[in-house]
C-alpha positions in Angstrom: 71.4 -10.7 -5.3 68.7 -9.0 -7.3 68.2 -4.9 -7.1 65.0 -5.8 -5.4 66.6 -7.1 -2.2 68.9 -4.3 -1.6 67.0 -2.1 1.7 66.2 1.4 0.2 68.2 2.9 3.5 67.1 6.8 2.5 64.4 8.9 4.7 61.5 8.9 3.0 60.1 12.0 0.9 63.2 12.5 -0.8 61.9 13.2 -4.2 65.1 13.8 -6.4 62.0 15.6 -9.5 61.0 17.8 -7.7 64.5 19.3 -5.5 66.0 19.5 -9.6 64.8 23.1 -9.8 66.3 23.8 -7.1 69.7 21.6 -7.5 69.7 23.4 -11.1 69.7 27.4 -9.9 72.1 26.8 -7.2 75.7 28.6 -6.9 78.4 29.2 -7.5 77.5 25.5 -9.9 74.5 22.8 -9.0 74.5 21.9 -5.9 72.1 20.9 -3.5 72.3 19.7 0.8 70.1 17.2 1.6 69.5 16.6 5.8 68.9 13.4 7.6 69.2 11.6 3.8 69.4 8.3 5.4 67.0 7.1 8.1 68.6 7.6 11.4 68.7 3.8 11.8 71.1 3.7 8.4 73.4 6.6 9.3 74.1 5.3 12.3 74.7 1.7 11.5 76.4 2.6 8.3 78.5 5.4 11.1 79.4 2.4 13.4 81.1 0.7 11.0 83.4 3.5 9.8 87.0 2.0 10.4 88.9 3.7 13.2 90.9 6.7 11.8 94.6 5.0 13.0 93.4 1.5 11.9 95.2 -0.6 9.6 93.4 -0.2 6.2 93.4 3.1 4.7 95.4 4.6 2.3 96.9 7.4 3.6 97.6 10.8 1.4 99.9 12.7 3.2 101.2 16.1 1.3 100.9 19.6 0.9 97.5 19.9 -0.8 95.8 16.8 0.6 96.0 15.1 3.9 93.5 12.0 4.6 93.1 8.6 4.7 90.9 6.8 1.9 89.5 2.8 1.2 87.1 1.6 -1.7 87.5 -2.1 -2.0 84.2 -3.8 -1.7 85.8 -6.5 0.0 86.1 -4.6 3.3 83.0 -3.3 3.5 81.0 -4.3 7.0 77.1 -5.3 5.7 75.4 -1.8 6.1 78.5 0.1 4.5 78.3 -2.6 1.9 74.5 -2.6 1.4 74.3 1.4 0.8 77.1 1.4 -1.9 75.3 -1.2 -3.4 72.1 0.2 -3.6 73.9 4.3 -4.4 75.1 2.0 -7.6 71.8 0.3 -8.3 70.9 1.3 -11.8 66.9 2.6 -10.2 68.8 4.9 -7.6 71.2 6.4 -10.3 68.3 6.8 -12.5 67.0 9.1 -9.7 69.9 11.0 -9.0 69.8 11.9 -12.8 66.8 13.8 -12.4 68.8 16.3 -11.0 70.7 16.9 -14.0 68.4 15.8 -16.8 70.3 13.2 -19.5 71.6 9.4 -18.5 73.9 9.2 -15.7 75.9 5.7 -14.9 77.1 4.3 -11.5 80.8 3.5 -11.1 80.4 1.0 -9.1 84.4 0.7 -9.1 84.3 3.6 -6.3 87.2 5.5 -8.7 88.4 8.1 -6.1 85.1 7.1 -3.4 84.3 4.6 -0.8 85.3 6.0 2.6 87.3 9.2 3.6 88.6 10.2 6.4 90.4 13.6 7.9 91.6 13.5 10.9 93.5 16.6 12.9 94.9 18.3 10.3 93.4 17.1 8.2 92.7 19.2 4.6 92.0 18.9 0.5 93.2 21.7 -1.4 90.6 23.9 -3.9 90.7 21.5 -6.6 89.1 20.2 -10.0 88.1 16.8 -9.9 89.1 14.7 -13.2 86.9 14.4 -16.3 87.0 11.8 -18.1 87.1 8.6 -15.9 90.5 6.9 -16.5 89.5 3.6 -17.1 86.4 3.3 -18.6 86.6 7.1 -20.3 83.5 8.2 -19.0 82.7 11.9 -17.9 82.3 12.8 -14.0 79.3 14.4 -13.7 77.9 14.5 -10.5 79.8 13.8 -6.7 77.5 12.6 -3.4 79.2 13.2 -0.5 77.6 11.0 2.5 78.8 12.6 6.4 79.0 9.9 8.7 80.4 11.4 12.2 77.6 11.2 14.8 80.0 13.5 16.9 80.7 16.3 14.1 80.2 19.9 15.6 81.0 22.7 13.2 83.6 24.1 15.7 86.4 22.1 14.4 86.3 23.2 10.5 85.9 20.5 7.4 83.4 22.6 5.8 83.1 21.7 2.1 83.5 25.0 0.5 82.6 26.0 -2.9 84.8 28.2 -4.8 83.7 30.9 -8.0 85.4 30.3 -11.2 88.0 32.5 -12.4 88.6 31.8 -16.0 90.9 33.9 -16.7 93.5 32.8 -14.5 92.2 29.0 -14.5 92.0 28.9 -10.9 89.3 29.7 -8.3 87.9 32.6 -7.4 85.6 34.0 -4.5 84.5 31.5 -2.2 81.3 31.4 -2.3 79.4 28.5 -0.4 80.7 26.5 2.4 78.9 23.9 3.4 79.1 22.3 7.4 80.3 18.2 7.2 76.9 17.6 10.1 76.2 13.8 10.5 73.5 12.2 7.8 73.8 15.4 5.7 74.6 14.4 1.7 76.0 16.8 -0.6 75.4 17.0 -4.5 77.2 18.6 -6.9 77.8 18.4 -10.7 81.5 18.5 -10.5 81.6 19.7 -14.6 81.4 22.6 -14.5 84.5 24.0 -13.1 83.5 23.2 -9.7 86.3 24.0 -7.3 85.9 22.4 -3.8 87.7 21.5 -1.2 88.6 22.1 2.5 91.6 24.0 2.4 92.6 24.7 6.0 93.5 21.9 8.3 90.5 20.6 10.2 90.8 20.9 14.2 88.8 17.6 15.7 89.9 15.3 18.5 91.3 12.4 17.4 89.1 9.8 17.8 86.6 12.2 16.0 88.0 12.4 13.2 85.7 14.3 9.8 84.3 10.7 8.2 81.9 10.5 4.9 81.5 8.1 2.4 81.9 9.2 -1.8 80.0 8.2 -4.8 80.5 9.6 -8.4 78.0 9.4 -11.1 79.1 9.4 -15.3 77.8 10.5 -18.2 78.7 9.7 -22.1 81.5 12.6 -22.8 79.3 15.4 -24.2 81.4 17.7 -26.7 82.8 20.7 -24.2 84.2 18.3 -21.7 87.5 18.4 -20.2 90.3 15.3 -21.2 91.2 15.7 -17.1 92.4 12.4 -16.1 93.2 13.4 -12.7 92.4 15.8 -10.2 93.3 19.8 -10.7 94.8 21.3 -7.5 95.1 24.8 -7.0 97.9 26.2 -3.9 96.2 28.5 -1.0 97.0 31.6 -0.7 100.3 30.6 1.3 101.7 27.9 -1.1 101.2 30.9 -3.9 104.5 31.1 -4.4 106.6 28.1 -3.1 108.4 25.7 -6.1 107.8 22.6 -4.2 104.4 22.8 -4.4 103.7 24.1 -7.7 105.8 21.0 -8.7 103.7 18.7 -7.1 100.3 19.8 -8.5 102.0 19.8 -11.5 102.9 15.9 -11.3 99.2 15.5 -9.2 97.5 16.3 -12.2 98.8 14.6 -15.2 97.8 10.8 -15.8 101.3 9.7 -16.1 103.2 11.3 -13.2 100.7 11.4 -10.2 101.0 8.1 -8.8 104.3 8.9 -8.0 103.9 12.0 -6.0 99.8 10.4 -4.1 101.4 9.5 -1.2 104.5 11.6 -0.6 105.1 13.1 2.9 105.7 16.8 2.2 107.1 19.0 5.3 104.4 22.0 6.2 103.3 23.1 10.0 100.1 21.4 9.9 101.5 17.6 8.6 103.6 15.0 10.1 106.4 14.0 7.4 106.6 10.5 7.4 
């Protein structure tokens, strides 16, 4: 299949070049929110293919800092989802995304850390900085694109994506600067290389049959001179966890390439999580 055979699912009229000034002026780090990102037909087709939260396909993360399910294997993506990921990883679309930040970007067809994400009741993701250097291909992670695909989502269920300022002195998130409701067919695009603390640390309160569903694609660049060498995400404890040795130990192990695999899916006791 050539790129010309991949249908363009975007809503007509989106110009990343025109959006670049807004993206670069946004705080606390470069970001932009685009509603009705896909055509309604394309968005609903992708939403209809999303697997059940209780289905067998998922990789499950259930610990004190991340409660979610994820999947990134292309062979399980149904047709509309497969075509969407193919489009978002295409050279022409990657070049459009690059207009937001300037410079050349590369897609990550391997979807390392991306793909389908789902948060059910009690789901959460502590504030964190993403990995900086891709552990397999050595490029620097630069841009995140997240698309929300739960048609019946209600903001009162929580789940808003938070952006925090950076406390440089203490190397932790500072004040909460922005919250973005995860409304259907809303895309959030942000530069993840600017000490970009983000997450959803408050447990989601959605019904079991209406989880917080999203798709994620990441874009990379050649490592820049001041790029962090971080190979795994660096999480921060919530205020309630700040003095909990087990949580701090988990965060330390999760942040290291050598030890992270051993704690990814470990279940940790908490008032909002089920120990498995």
